[in-house]
N, C-alpha and C positions, 0 to 999 in steps of 0.2 A: 629808387624807382619812382615814377611819376605819380602812381596811384597805389593806395594800400590794397592788400588782398581783400579786405572787407568791402572796399568800394567796388572792386571788380566783381565780387560775389553778388553785391546788390544789383549791378547791371544785369545779372542773369536771372532776375525774378520773372522775366517774360519767358514762358514756356510754350512751345508750339503745341497745338492740338494734335491728337492722333487722328489722322484722316484715313478713311478706307481707300486703298488704292483702286484705280480704275481697273475693272476686269471686263474687257470687251473682247469677244471672240469674232474672228473674221472667217468667212468662207466664200470661195468662188464657186458659183453654181451655174448649171447649164439649163435654165428654163426661160420661158418668155416672161418679160416683166409683168404682163397682165395676169399671169398665173401665180404670181408670188403672193404669199399670205403673211401678214404681220401688221405692225403699227403704222409705219410710214414708208411709202415707196417714193423715192426721189429719182427723177429722170433728168439727166443733163442734156441740154439741147442747144443747137446752134441757131443762128438767125435763119439759115436755110431750112433747118428741120421744121420750123413752125410756119413756113410759108404755105399759104393755101389760097385758092381762088375764092372770091366772095360766095357764100352759101354752100361751100363744099368743105370736106374734112381735110385733114393734113395729108400731104403726099408721103411723109416719112412713115414707114411701115409700123414702127413701134408706137408712135403717137396715134396713128390711124386706128390701130387695134384697141388701144386704150380708150380712145374717144368713142369708138363703137360700143365698147363694153359699158361705158358710162352714159350712153344715150346722148352723146353730143355735148355733154357738160364741159368737157375739156376745151372744145372750140369756143363755147360761150364764155367761159371764164377767161381764156387768153385774150378774147376780144374786149371784154369788159375791163380787164386789168391793163389793157394795152401792152400785153406781154409780147415782145418781139425777139426773145432769145438773146438780147444784148448782154454782154458780160456784166455780171453782178445783179441782173434782174432775178427776181424770185417770186413765185406764186405758190401758195399752199391751199389746197382744197380739203375741206372736211367732207367725208363720205359716209354713207350708210348702205348696208346691204352688200358690201364688197369684201373681198378677202383682205384688203388693207383699209385702215381707218382714215388715212390721209394720203394725198398725192401731191408731191411737190415738183415744180418745174424749175430747174436751175439754168440760168442763161450762161452760155459759154462765149458768146460773141460770134464773130464771122465764121470761125472754123473750129472743128473738133480737135482735141489734143492728138498729136501724132507720136509723141514720145512720153516717157515717164516724167521728164522735167515739165512738160507742158500740162500735165495733170495737176501740178501743184497750184493751189489757189482754189481749185474746185472743192477740195475737202473742207475749206473754211465755211463755205455756204452749206455744204452737206451737214457738217457738225452743228451749224446754227439751226437748221431745220429740225434735226433730231433733238437738240437741247430744248428748243422752244416748245416742241410737241410733248416733251417729257416721255419720249418713246423708249420702250424696252427693246424693240427690234426694228431694224430699218433695212432697206435695200437701196442700192444705188445702181442705176442702169444708165448706159450711154445710148442715146437715141441713134447715134451713128458710130458704133464701136469699130466699124471697119476702117476708120481713119487712123487707128493706132496699128502700127506695124506689129506683126506677130511676135517678133523678137523682143519688142519693148513691153508687151502686155504684162508679163509677170512683174517687172519693175514698176509699171504704171499702177498695177493693183497694190503693190507694196507702198508706193508713194501715197496713194489715196488712203490706205489703211493707217499708216503712221500719222499722216496729216490729220485724219479724222480724230484719232486719239488725242493728239496735241491740241486740236481745236476744241475738244470737249474739256480738256484739263483746266482746272482753276486751282490756284494755290490758296486754300482756305485754312491753312494752319494757324493763322494769326487773326482770324475773324471770329467774332462771337456768334455770328449766324452765317450759314452758308447754304447754297443750293445743292441738292444731291443730284448726281448724274444717274439716271435710270437705265441708260443704254447698256445692254448686255450682248446683243448679237447684231452683226452687220453682214449682210450678204451682198456680194458684188456680182452683177449680172452682165453678161456680154463680153467679158474679158477672157473667156476660156476657163478651163479647170483641169485639174490633174496634179500629179506629184510635184512638178516644178512650181506651179502656182501655189500649192500648199506650203512648200518650202519657203518661198519668198514672203508669204504672209506671216509665217512663223518668225522669220528673221525680222520683219517689220515690227512685230509685237515686242521682241526683245530690244530692238533699237529704241523704240518708243519709250520703254521703261527706263532705258539709260538716259535719254534726253530729259525725261521728267525728273529723274534723280538730279541731273545737272542743273535744271531750272530751279529745283528746290534749294540746292546749295547756294546758287547765286542770289535767290530771293531772300535767303535767311539774313536777318540783320546782324551786324557785327557784334552786338552784345549777346547774341546767341551762338553764332558760328565763329568761335575763336579758333586759333590754330590747333589747340588741343582737341576741340570738338570735331574739327575737320579730320584730324587723324583718327578719331574714334569712328567717324562715318566711313572712312576708307577701310579701317580694320573690319568693319561689319561685312564689307564686300568679301574680304578674304575668308571670314568665318562662314558666310553664306555659301561660298563656292570653294570650300576647302580642298576639294579634289583637284583643283587646278591653280589655286592662288595661295601665296604666302605673303605675310605682311611684316615689314621691318620698320619700326618707328624709332627714330633717333631723337633723344632729348638734347637740350642745349649743351650739357657737359660732353656728350658723345660727339656732337658736331664740333665742339672746340678741340677735342682730341684729333679730329680729322682735319683740323686747320681750315674750317670753312669761315674764314674771317670776313669775306665779302657779304655772305648771307647774314651772319650774326651781327654785323654792323647795322644792318637795316632793322633787325629785331631788338636792338639794344634799348630803345626808349620805352618799350611797351611793358606794362605789368603782366600782360598775358604772354606766357613763355612760348617760344617757337617750337615747332615740331617738323622734323624732316621725315617725309613719308615715302616709302618705297613698297609698292605692290609688285609682285612678280607672278606672271602667268606662265605656267608650263603645261602643255597638253598632257593628259594622263597617259596617252600612248607613247610618249617620248618621241624619238625620231625627229628632233628639231633640225630644220634646215635653214632657218633664218632667225636672227635675234634683232628685235626692234626695241627702241626706247621712245616713249612719249612723255615729254616733260611739260609741266604746266606751272605758270606763275600762280602762286598761292598767297597773295597779300590780302588778308581777310578784311583789312581796312587800311586805306591809304590817305593820311592827312596831308601828305607831301613832305612831312618832316619840317625842318626849319625853313625850307623853301615851300612854305605852306600854300595850299591851294586857295586862291583868293578870287572872288568874282563868280558870277553866275555861270560863265563858260566852263569853269573848272568842275562844276557838279560835285562838290565835296560831299553833299548829302547822298550821292549815289555810289560813293567809293567802296561800298560793300562788294560791288561787282568787280573789284580789282583782283578777285580770285577766280574770275571766269575761266581762265586757262586751266586751273586745277579742276574746276567743275566739269569741263570737257574731258579731261583725263580720266576722272573717276566715273563719269557717266559712261564713257566708252568701256572702262574696265567692267562695270556692272553688266553692260550688254554682252560683252565677250565672255563673261563668266557663265552666261546662260547659253550662248551659242557654241562655245568650246571648239574653236577652230583648231585643226590639227597642224603639225609641222612648223609652228611658229611660237617663239618665246617672246613675251612682251614685258618690258619693264615700265611701270607707271611711276613717275617720280615727281614729287612736289616739295619745295622748300617753303613751308607755311610760316607766316609771321605777320605782324602788324607794323606799319610804318607810322610811328607816333612822334610826339615831341616831349622831351623831358631833359633833365640835367644829365642823364646817362646816354642821351641819344647822339647819333652821328651828326656832325656839323659839316656845313659846306667847307670844303678844303681839306677835310680829313683824308688820310691815306689808309686804305684797307688792303689786306692781302688775301687773295683767293687761295683755294686749296691746291692749285697747281703752281703756286709761288708767284704769280703775277701780281704786281702792285697797281692799285687803281686809286686815282685821286677823285674823291667824291665832289665833282664840280657842282652838282645839283642833287640835293637829297630827294627831290621828287623824280629823279631818274633811278629809282630804287629797284625796279623790276629786274633790270639786267644784272644788278648786283646779286640778287637772289638766284637768278637763273644761271649765273656764271658758275657757282659752286654746284648747282644741281646738274648742269651739263658736264662738268668735270667728273662728277659721281657717275653719271650715265655712261660716259666713255669707259670708265673702269669696269663696267659690267660686260665688256667685250661684245658690244652690239654692232650690227652691220649698218644700221640706219637710225638716225635720230630726227624727231620732229619736236619742236617746242611750240606751245600755244600760249599767248599772253595778251592781255589788254595793255600793251606796252606803251603806245604813244597816242596822244591826241592828234598828232600830225596825220596818222593813218585814217582816223575818223574824218578829219577835214578833207583829206585827199579822195577817199573812196566812198564816203557817206555811210549811212546806217545799215546797209544791206550787204556790203562786200568786205571781205577780209583781205589784207595784203599778205602775200607770201614772198619770201626772199630766200634764195638758195643758189649756191654755185653749181648745183647738180641738175642738169637737164633731165636725167633719168628720174630723179626723185620728184621733180616738178610734174613730169608726165604721169607718174603713178598717182599723185594727189589729184591731178586734173581728171583722171579717169574715175577716181573715187568720188569726186564732187559731182560728176555727171549723174551718178546714181543717187547720191545723197540730196542733191538739189541745193546744197549750200554753195554760195558764190565766192570765188577767190580771184584775185588778180595779181599776176607776178610783177613785182617791182624790181628795178635794177639794183645790183650791189656795186655801186660806183666806188672803186678802190681809191680814187683821188680824194674822196671825202674823209678817208682815214686821217689825212693830215690835220683835220680840225679836231681830232680826238687825241692828239699827242700832248702829253703833259710835260711840263718843264721839270717836274720833280719825281714823277712816278712812271711806270710803264705806259699808262694810258689814263685818259679821263673817262668818266662814266657817261659823258654826253658830249656832243660836239660843242666847240666854243662859239659857234654861230648857230642861230635857230634854223636856218634853211636846211632842208634835206634831213630833218630829224628822224623820220622813220627809217631812212637808209643808214644813218650813223648808228641808230639803235641796233639794227640787224648786223652791221659790220662788227659790232662788239660781240656778237654771237654767231659768227658767219659760217662755221664749218659744218653746217647741217641745214635743215630747213627751218626757218622761223615763220610763224604765222602770227600776224598782228590782228587780233580779233576785237580791238577796241570799239570798232563801229557796230558790228552786228551782235555783240554779246547782250545787248539790252534793247528792248522795244520801248521807245518813249511814247508811242501811241498807246500801247497796252499797259505801260508802267510796270513792266515785268520782264524777267529774264527770258531769253530765247532758247537756251540750250545749245547755242551754236558751237559747232566743232565736233560734237559727239558722233553724229552720223558719218561724217567724212572719215574720222579716225577709225571707226568700226570697219567701214568699207576698205580703207587702206590696209588694215590688218588682214582682212579676209582675202584681199588680192595678193597678199604676201604669204598666205598659208598654202599648204599643198592641197 
């Protein structure tokens, strides 16, 4: 082994702080914004909403009523601050003698949101207002709520709720000092109310907890989140929701018995042992109509192996996020453990390991054998993700599932092609693509379907094995990676898994996977 057990133990001296989880409640209420009582009332306004003639009040009914209640203070403040309702503009007023202590105006731009997707982005400003005011209770009202179609209002409320929680979230586990989030209650005004709205807000709460769990996993440094620790975190989900979950954790010896040679070849160089993780969700009521599998790449650190990552563009210092696919898998599992959808069985599968360098490690040109008997020439040790996924997908097929989706930070090619906000999806199934497209409409996560060009398979033919693990030419790398894994849907989330702006994980993939499972449940 490259490192001694003592050295590995020394790396683990960093221990994350125990941080109190966010506990924010959301409610949709049917009152006038001016009648609300609490710490901060925020009103989202368009450029049209704040239009007024010189010397007169606002034409918009909500703003006109608030301005009258405040004795014209709102008109004065918007004029002094040159607030025109433009996207990103923000004004916050401190008040006395009112039911609310602060009033914030959030600019939406030229038009109010008309769909749930259009509401995304509003919550970032809303969370900023609540956080800076150290508010315990807040409300968000739309000055022109009629712009949102009735059918979209529950999803719009859910988008605002989940986005607000994620906007408030900070990963303070590795900081010696941190700011406490005081917010406990958020009321949504003007979007309607009732059982359907309450249901969507409850779902949003569960999904948000799953996204935060996924973000925490990706943010965790590799000296803390080893494959063994990732397996322990997954097992906690099964223990927490034992009425619907079971966990199976396979050690290296058991994986060897199952002939997972492709996966174990990647793990061979590391002193941290691999763990193959399988969580199975079964609804307590039985009556399963569909069986799904969600498979995630779980490389907790990727050095690139002997084809080591060199140069700034490779971001080796960020390669803890190469297990972002597994974070999406287990974040979705945690959310679904709370939601408990009926009629669907879901298998969450991750082959966790590190891709390191040592005398026991896989070399370029080695031939490995996957658990289905296929031989693979390791043309490039930095194309390790598909080697781990190969055995994970074979295992998933053996569970008798109807549909499989895998998520992986698989290629830099996809990040270059689609940028930091969009994931690539590749599948031969139009039906599966349509399902995920519908799920992403609700989740707000962006995907783009890329072609599976069969002729590119020629570049992956080996002269000595069944196939290469990467194309012999660099062009079309994201497609050849997917061709290696083509009999299902592959999601390459290398771009959106990490926010370089915030220097933090995004939790990408959790929400869409939850929505996909819900659409497949009865």
